[in-house]
One Martini backbone bead per residue (centre of mass of N, CA, C, O) as a GRO file, in nm:
protein
  363
    1UNK     BB    1   7.135   7.555   8.061
    2UNK     BB    2   7.174   7.256   8.117
    3UNK     BB    3   7.224   7.183   7.814
    4UNK     BB    4   7.471   7.363   7.776
    5UNK     BB    5   7.643   7.221   7.990
    6UNK     BB    6   7.636   6.949   7.857
    7UNK     BB    7   7.781   7.029   7.598
    8UNK     BB    8   8.037   7.131   7.739
    9UNK     BB    9   8.100   6.862   7.881
   10UNK     BB   10   8.131   6.688   7.630
   11UNK     BB   11   8.376   6.843   7.525
   12UNK     BB   12   8.554   6.799   7.778
   13UNK     BB   13   8.522   6.467   7.758
   14UNK     BB   14   8.665   6.368   7.501
   15UNK     BB   15   8.951   6.312   7.604
   16UNK     BB   16   8.866   6.120   7.830
   17UNK     BB   17   8.725   5.908   7.652
   18UNK     BB   18   8.963   5.825   7.483
   19UNK     BB   19   9.140   5.737   7.716
   20UNK     BB   20   8.942   5.531   7.835
   21UNK     BB   21   8.941   5.337   7.604
   22UNK     BB   22   9.240   5.268   7.606
   23UNK     BB   23   9.255   5.177   7.904
   24UNK     BB   24   9.045   4.946   7.883
   25UNK     BB   25   9.229   4.783   7.656
   26UNK     BB   26   9.493   4.819   7.774
   27UNK     BB   27   9.731   4.847   7.965
   28UNK     BB   28   9.772   4.938   8.294
   29UNK     BB   29  10.004   5.152   8.238
   30UNK     BB   30   9.809   5.376   8.115
   31UNK     BB   31   9.750   5.433   8.389
   32UNK     BB   32   9.761   5.556   8.670
   33UNK     BB   33   9.913   5.497   8.935
   34UNK     BB   34   9.820   5.314   9.211
   35UNK     BB   35   9.964   5.495   9.419
   36UNK     BB   36   9.769   5.733   9.412
   37UNK     BB   37   9.532   5.593   9.547
   38UNK     BB   38   9.683   5.523   9.812
   39UNK     BB   39   9.749   5.811   9.889
   40UNK     BB   40   9.461   5.920   9.889
   41UNK     BB   41   9.355   5.723  10.102
   42UNK     BB   42   9.549   5.805  10.330
   43UNK     BB   43   9.472   6.101  10.347
   44UNK     BB   44   9.163   6.061  10.389
   45UNK     BB   45   9.190   5.890  10.648
   46UNK     BB   46   9.321   6.107  10.818
   47UNK     BB   47   9.098   6.319  10.778
   48UNK     BB   48   8.872   6.149  10.890
   49UNK     BB   49   8.983   6.118  11.175
   50UNK     BB   50   8.994   6.416  11.241
   51UNK     BB   51   8.694   6.483  11.191
   52UNK     BB   52   8.579   6.273  11.388
   53UNK     BB   53   8.706   6.377  11.644
   54UNK     BB   54   8.586   6.663  11.628
   55UNK     BB   55   8.283   6.577  11.617
   56UNK     BB   56   8.292   6.440  11.906
   57UNK     BB   57   8.427   6.688  12.079
   58UNK     BB   58   8.253   6.905  11.936
   59UNK     BB   59   8.035   7.164  12.080
   60UNK     BB   60   7.797   7.322  12.271
   61UNK     BB   61   7.849   7.079  12.443
   62UNK     BB   62   8.003   6.937  12.707
   63UNK     BB   63   8.207   6.647  12.812
   64UNK     BB   64   8.252   6.695  13.130
   65UNK     BB   65   7.979   6.569  13.172
   66UNK     BB   66   7.918   6.254  13.277
   67UNK     BB   67   7.602   6.234  13.234
   68UNK     BB   68   7.621   6.335  12.910
   69UNK     BB   69   7.842   6.193  12.746
   70UNK     BB   70   7.698   5.944  12.622
   71UNK     BB   71   7.475   6.097  12.476
   72UNK     BB   72   7.651   6.284  12.302
   73UNK     BB   73   7.816   6.062  12.160
   74UNK     BB   74   7.575   5.926  12.025
   75UNK     BB   75   7.471   6.165  11.861
   76UNK     BB   76   7.741   6.234  11.715
   77UNK     BB   77   7.781   5.956  11.585
   78UNK     BB   78   7.525   5.961  11.417
   79UNK     BB   79   7.592   6.217  11.261
   80UNK     BB   80   7.856   6.118  11.142
   81UNK     BB   81   7.744   5.870  10.993
   82UNK     BB   82   7.555   6.034  10.810
   83UNK     BB   83   7.771   6.207  10.672
   84UNK     BB   84   7.927   5.975  10.546
   85UNK     BB   85   7.692   5.854  10.380
   86UNK     BB   86   7.620   6.100  10.214
   87UNK     BB   87   7.893   6.150  10.083
   88UNK     BB   88   7.931   5.873   9.950
   89UNK     BB   89   7.670   5.865   9.779
   90UNK     BB   90   7.707   6.127   9.616
   91UNK     BB   91   7.988   6.072   9.495
   92UNK     BB   92   7.922   5.801   9.355
   93UNK     BB   93   7.686   5.911   9.192
   94UNK     BB   94   7.865   6.106   9.030
   95UNK     BB   95   8.049   5.900   8.896
   96UNK     BB   96   7.829   5.741   8.745
   97UNK     BB   97   7.692   5.975   8.581
   98UNK     BB   98   7.955   6.076   8.440
   99UNK     BB   99   8.016   5.804   8.301
  100UNK     BB  100   7.743   5.755   8.157
  101UNK     BB  101   7.753   6.059   8.006
  102UNK     BB  102   8.033   6.176   7.957
  103UNK     BB  103   8.011   6.410   8.207
  104UNK     BB  104   8.152   6.642   8.436
  105UNK     BB  105   7.852   6.804   8.484
  106UNK     BB  106   7.731   6.572   8.620
  107UNK     BB  107   7.447   6.465   8.828
  108UNK     BB  108   7.193   6.314   8.996
  109UNK     BB  109   6.980   6.548   8.915
  110UNK     BB  110   6.943   6.493   8.596
  111UNK     BB  111   6.705   6.259   8.653
  112UNK     BB  112   6.527   6.356   8.913
  113UNK     BB  113   6.601   6.194   9.184
  114UNK     BB  114   6.641   6.418   9.392
  115UNK     BB  115   6.358   6.548   9.364
  116UNK     BB  116   6.200   6.285   9.412
  117UNK     BB  117   6.316   6.227   9.697
  118UNK     BB  118   6.231   6.494   9.825
  119UNK     BB  119   5.931   6.461   9.778
  120UNK     BB  120   5.900   6.193   9.930
  121UNK     BB  121   5.996   6.313  10.202
  122UNK     BB  122   5.773   6.528  10.236
  123UNK     BB  123   5.536   6.331  10.226
  124UNK     BB  124   5.630   6.164  10.469
  125UNK     BB  125   5.606   6.390  10.678
  126UNK     BB  126   5.305   6.428  10.636
  127UNK     BB  127   5.220   6.140  10.708
  128UNK     BB  128   5.332   6.130  10.996
  129UNK     BB  129   5.160   6.370  11.104
  130UNK     BB  130   4.856   6.313  10.974
  131UNK     BB  131   4.849   5.985  11.022
  132UNK     BB  132   5.030   5.838  11.226
  133UNK     BB  133   5.014   6.028  11.479
  134UNK     BB  134   4.700   6.090  11.495
  135UNK     BB  135   4.589   5.778  11.440
  136UNK     BB  136   4.783   5.558  11.557
  137UNK     BB  137   4.954   5.380  11.383
  138UNK     BB  138   5.061   5.059  11.378
  139UNK     BB  139   5.369   4.923  11.257
  140UNK     BB  140   5.482   5.236  11.176
  141UNK     BB  141   5.769   5.373  11.178
  142UNK     BB  142   5.867   5.694  11.134
  143UNK     BB  143   6.170   5.630  11.049
  144UNK     BB  144   6.072   5.462  10.791
  145UNK     BB  145   5.920   5.668  10.609
  146UNK     BB  146   6.138   5.851  10.492
  147UNK     BB  147   6.319   5.647  10.330
  148UNK     BB  148   6.078   5.531  10.174
  149UNK     BB  149   5.990   5.796  10.036
  150UNK     BB  150   6.262   5.845   9.889
  151UNK     BB  151   6.270   5.582   9.728
  152UNK     BB  152   6.003   5.614   9.583
  153UNK     BB  153   6.071   5.882   9.446
  154UNK     BB  154   6.323   5.786   9.289
  155UNK     BB  155   6.176   5.542   9.137
  156UNK     BB  156   5.965   5.711   8.995
  157UNK     BB  157   6.158   5.879   8.832
  158UNK     BB  158   6.299   5.646   8.695
  159UNK     BB  159   6.043   5.525   8.558
  160UNK     BB  160   5.979   5.775   8.388
  161UNK     BB  161   6.236   5.775   8.224
  162UNK     BB  162   6.207   5.484   8.101
  163UNK     BB  163   5.922   5.540   7.971
  164UNK     BB  164   5.980   5.817   7.806
  165UNK     BB  165   6.245   5.667   7.715
  166UNK     BB  166   6.277   5.445   7.460
  167UNK     BB  167   6.582   5.516   7.410
  168UNK     BB  168   6.854   5.440   7.603
  169UNK     BB  169   7.074   5.610   7.412
  170UNK     BB  170   6.916   5.886   7.458
  171UNK     BB  171   7.064   6.137   7.624
  172UNK     BB  172   6.901   6.393   7.560
  173UNK     BB  173   6.627   6.282   7.656
  174UNK     BB  174   6.710   6.218   7.939
  175UNK     BB  175   6.788   6.502   8.024
  176UNK     BB  176   6.520   6.641   7.957
  177UNK     BB  177   6.340   6.470   8.140
  178UNK     BB  178   6.494   6.528   8.402
  179UNK     BB  179   6.448   6.832   8.401
  180UNK     BB  180   6.135   6.822   8.402
  181UNK     BB  181   6.103   6.651   8.661
  182UNK     BB  182   6.243   6.848   8.848
  183UNK     BB  183   6.042   7.079   8.810
  184UNK     BB  184   5.793   6.921   8.902
  185UNK     BB  185   5.896   6.829   9.186
  186UNK     BB  186   5.952   7.109   9.292
  187UNK     BB  187   5.663   7.215   9.280
  188UNK     BB  188   5.542   6.993   9.463
  189UNK     BB  189   5.726   7.059   9.701
  190UNK     BB  190   5.624   7.347   9.746
  191UNK     BB  191   5.336   7.261   9.807
  192UNK     BB  192   5.407   7.092  10.057
  193UNK     BB  193   5.533   7.325  10.214
  194UNK     BB  194   5.282   7.507  10.225
  195UNK     BB  195   5.100   7.297  10.373
  196UNK     BB  196   5.289   7.271  10.628
  197UNK     BB  197   5.247   7.573  10.747
  198UNK     BB  198   4.989   7.512  10.924
  199UNK     BB  199   5.228   7.378  11.089
  200UNK     BB  200   5.494   7.461  11.258
  201UNK     BB  201   5.655   7.195  11.297
  202UNK     BB  202   5.614   7.083  11.010
  203UNK     BB  203   5.729   7.325  10.854
  204UNK     BB  204   6.008   7.311  10.982
  205UNK     BB  205   6.083   7.024  10.892
  206UNK     BB  206   6.054   7.069  10.582
  207UNK     BB  207   6.256   7.299  10.553
  208UNK     BB  208   6.500   7.154  10.675
  209UNK     BB  209   6.499   6.927  10.463
  210UNK     BB  210   6.541   7.113  10.214
  211UNK     BB  211   6.819   7.240  10.317
  212UNK     BB  212   6.975   7.054  10.487
  213UNK     BB  213   7.044   6.805  10.746
  214UNK     BB  214   7.158   6.644  11.085
  215UNK     BB  215   7.020   6.722  11.368
  216UNK     BB  216   6.790   6.466  11.381
  217UNK     BB  217   6.978   6.232  11.411
  218UNK     BB  218   6.969   5.884  11.453
  219UNK     BB  219   7.063   5.561  11.483
  220UNK     BB  220   6.815   5.460  11.322
  221UNK     BB  221   6.848   5.618  11.069
  222UNK     BB  222   7.121   5.499  10.993
  223UNK     BB  223   7.035   5.197  10.988
  224UNK     BB  224   6.822   5.235  10.752
  225UNK     BB  225   7.019   5.381  10.530
  226UNK     BB  226   7.282   5.210  10.503
  227UNK     BB  227   7.200   4.981  10.302
  228UNK     BB  228   7.159   5.158  10.059
  229UNK     BB  229   7.441   5.278  10.036
  230UNK     BB  230   7.619   5.022  10.041
  231UNK     BB  231   7.479   4.882   9.799
  232UNK     BB  232   7.543   5.108   9.594
  233UNK     BB  233   7.853   5.110   9.614
  234UNK     BB  234   7.907   4.815   9.541
  235UNK     BB  235   7.755   4.813   9.269
  236UNK     BB  236   7.922   5.035   9.135
  237UNK     BB  237   8.191   4.883   9.140
  238UNK     BB  238   8.092   4.638   8.962
  239UNK     BB  239   8.024   4.859   8.714
  240UNK     BB  240   8.306   4.984   8.631
  241UNK     BB  241   8.399   4.842   8.371
  242UNK     BB  242   8.163   4.921   8.180
  243UNK     BB  243   8.216   5.227   8.220
  244UNK     BB  244   8.488   5.231   8.085
  245UNK     BB  245   8.383   5.130   7.803
  246UNK     BB  246   8.178   5.369   7.755
  247UNK     BB  247   8.391   5.597   7.692
  248UNK     BB  248   8.413   5.495   7.379
  249UNK     BB  249   8.126   5.421   7.336
  250UNK     BB  250   7.859   5.231   7.248
  251UNK     BB  251   7.962   5.074   7.000
  252UNK     BB  252   8.236   4.983   7.116
  253UNK     BB  253   8.125   4.849   7.371
  254UNK     BB  254   7.947   4.641   7.218
  255UNK     BB  255   8.195   4.509   7.067
  256UNK     BB  256   8.310   4.420   7.372
  257UNK     BB  257   8.028   4.303   7.526
  258UNK     BB  258   7.834   4.532   7.603
  259UNK     BB  259   7.528   4.588   7.770
  260UNK     BB  260   7.413   4.890   7.751
  261UNK     BB  261   7.120   4.899   7.856
  262UNK     BB  262   7.178   4.743   8.116
  263UNK     BB  263   7.385   4.933   8.237
  264UNK     BB  264   7.210   5.184   8.238
  265UNK     BB  265   6.981   5.078   8.421
  266UNK     BB  266   7.153   4.991   8.671
  267UNK     BB  267   7.288   5.262   8.722
  268UNK     BB  268   7.031   5.422   8.766
  269UNK     BB  269   6.929   5.254   9.000
  270UNK     BB  270   7.175   5.295   9.198
  271UNK     BB  271   7.154   5.602   9.196
  272UNK     BB  272   6.875   5.608   9.329
  273UNK     BB  273   6.958   5.470   9.591
  274UNK     BB  274   7.172   5.671   9.680
  275UNK     BB  275   6.992   5.921   9.680
  276UNK     BB  276   6.785   5.821   9.886
  277UNK     BB  277   6.980   5.785  10.123
  278UNK     BB  278   7.083   6.079  10.133
  279UNK     BB  279   6.812   6.228  10.159
  280UNK     BB  280   6.703   6.084  10.414
  281UNK     BB  281   6.940   6.203  10.596
  282UNK     BB  282   7.007   6.523  10.455
  283UNK     BB  283   6.863   6.598  10.213
  284UNK     BB  284   6.960   6.890  10.048
  285UNK     BB  285   7.280   6.829   9.902
  286UNK     BB  286   7.516   7.013   9.751
  287UNK     BB  287   7.793   6.940   9.510
  288UNK     BB  288   7.918   6.663   9.574
  289UNK     BB  289   7.870   6.503   9.297
  290UNK     BB  290   8.048   6.725   9.141
  291UNK     BB  291   8.321   6.784   9.296
  292UNK     BB  292   8.467   6.521   9.379
  293UNK     BB  293   8.514   6.379   9.107
  294UNK     BB  294   8.648   6.628   8.966
  295UNK     BB  295   8.895   6.638   9.170
  296UNK     BB  296   9.004   6.328   9.130
  297UNK     BB  297   9.040   6.254   8.827
  298UNK     BB  298   9.326   6.386   8.758
  299UNK     BB  299   9.474   6.169   8.962
  300UNK     BB  300   9.305   5.877   8.886
  301UNK     BB  301   9.134   5.890   8.650
  302UNK     BB  302   8.890   5.652   8.477
  303UNK     BB  303   8.891   5.431   8.688
  304UNK     BB  304   8.621   5.327   8.859
  305UNK     BB  305   8.743   5.118   9.069
  306UNK     BB  306   8.925   5.348   9.180
  307UNK     BB  307   8.736   5.597   9.219
  308UNK     BB  308   8.498   5.512   9.405
  309UNK     BB  309   8.635   5.467   9.689
  310UNK     BB  310   8.766   5.751   9.696
  311UNK     BB  311   8.506   5.912   9.668
  312UNK     BB  312   8.375   5.810   9.924
  313UNK     BB  313   8.585   5.936  10.109
  314UNK     BB  314   8.573   6.230  10.008
  315UNK     BB  315   8.272   6.276  10.066
  316UNK     BB  316   8.281   6.214  10.370
  317UNK     BB  317   8.478   6.437  10.449
  318UNK     BB  318   8.325   6.680  10.333
  319UNK     BB  319   8.054   6.650  10.492
  320UNK     BB  320   8.171   6.634  10.776
  321UNK     BB  321   8.309   6.915  10.768
  322UNK     BB  322   8.050   7.077  10.703
  323UNK     BB  323   7.893   6.986  10.959
  324UNK     BB  324   8.093   7.103  11.160
  325UNK     BB  325   8.061   7.396  11.063
  326UNK     BB  326   7.755   7.417  11.114
  327UNK     BB  327   7.787   7.379  11.428
  328UNK     BB  328   8.024   7.618  11.485
  329UNK     BB  329   7.899   7.849  11.381
  330UNK     BB  330   7.815   8.173  11.451
  331UNK     BB  331   7.475   8.128  11.549
  332UNK     BB  332   7.165   8.102  11.647
  333UNK     BB  333   7.148   7.884  11.440
  334UNK     BB  334   7.181   7.628  11.247
  335UNK     BB  335   7.342   7.572  10.970
  336UNK     BB  336   7.278   7.447  10.684
  337UNK     BB  337   7.432   7.207  10.504
  338UNK     BB  338   7.355   7.301  10.212
  339UNK     BB  339   7.486   7.579  10.244
  340UNK     BB  340   7.777   7.494  10.290
  341UNK     BB  341   7.821   7.326  10.035
  342UNK     BB  342   7.758   7.561   9.843
  343UNK     BB  343   7.976   7.771   9.938
  344UNK     BB  344   8.213   7.568   9.877
  345UNK     BB  345   8.152   7.418   9.609
  346UNK     BB  346   8.116   7.636   9.392
  347UNK     BB  347   8.399   7.775   9.395
  348UNK     BB  348   8.565   7.516   9.371
  349UNK     BB  349   8.453   7.426   9.097
  350UNK     BB  350   8.535   7.678   8.937
  351UNK     BB  351   8.837   7.638   8.977
  352UNK     BB  352   8.862   7.354   8.852
  353UNK     BB  353   8.743   7.431   8.575
  354UNK     BB  354   8.951   7.653   8.501
  355UNK     BB  355   9.199   7.468   8.521
  356UNK     BB  356   9.113   7.257   8.305
  357UNK     BB  357   9.094   7.460   8.072
  358UNK     BB  358   9.387   7.554   8.074
  359UNK     BB  359   9.510   7.273   8.026
  360UNK     BB  360   9.366   7.226   7.755
  361UNK     BB  361   9.494   7.468   7.604
  362UNK     BB  362   9.791   7.376   7.638
  363UNK     BB  363   9.741   7.084   7.504
   0.00000   0.00000   0.00000
């Protein structure tokens, strides 16, 4: 199924790739006006301010109690910061992987990095509970173990892809290996979840992490994951121009001076870093890397240096709004963030996909 979607995505992207090649080589006037990016940024900044204000002001506990106000605002600000970082990381990771594979249906999970980071996070939770907490190991903060585990898991997945795929330009092999690694890591993650059920608190933490959520986020969690996300976003922006040239195809990009294997390796590396930061903060949050770039590309074109910062804003707004909905929905317990993004993202993506197909048929 994943390979069939990849084939369909490649066919959908053919027109985009041809335009991207021309725009990368020709005058800037061939691209959509830069004013669109400014308008999009302005709209998203206003939306971000509104969502941030609502996230700080609204919740199950009231801010009218002066004794609790400072504590509540600190916790809500940490949660808001985590939501912004998760959204920006996943959206930028989606832009990078879609440009890398010239496929609008691609997302960070296609390389197995999401599943690898999630497995690393589950193992980290087990390590914190069974080794660090029980044996009292000093000098190893529990808050540091989770992002470290996610990063190690994502990098292990990345390393396996690079080792198993001998030809860096063989996209089909990369996708196939990524799909197989995702299945393997998912099975191992299920095993870790079942082992964690022997202890109620540990099992609850692992399941909550798998479903995706920000309820336990502290300022220290945000401070530890923020460097990963910010470094990944900045690095992705710097690799934007080579990604533009890759839209024309590897041979043509190489003729224009692009070191294709180097670009591919570094883009995959930074995508793994972004995925690790997002998973460490929010667990498994679906559809952000697929929906946000796909929604913005028709308005902003294929210029990655223009698309990446706007996608970071769009992803941040989307995840922050979904997290606010998860907190405010009437339910006994908090609805997992991954459930909210899936319920909103899947129908929205289907609508966008149907609209783009209709426009392609008319054109």
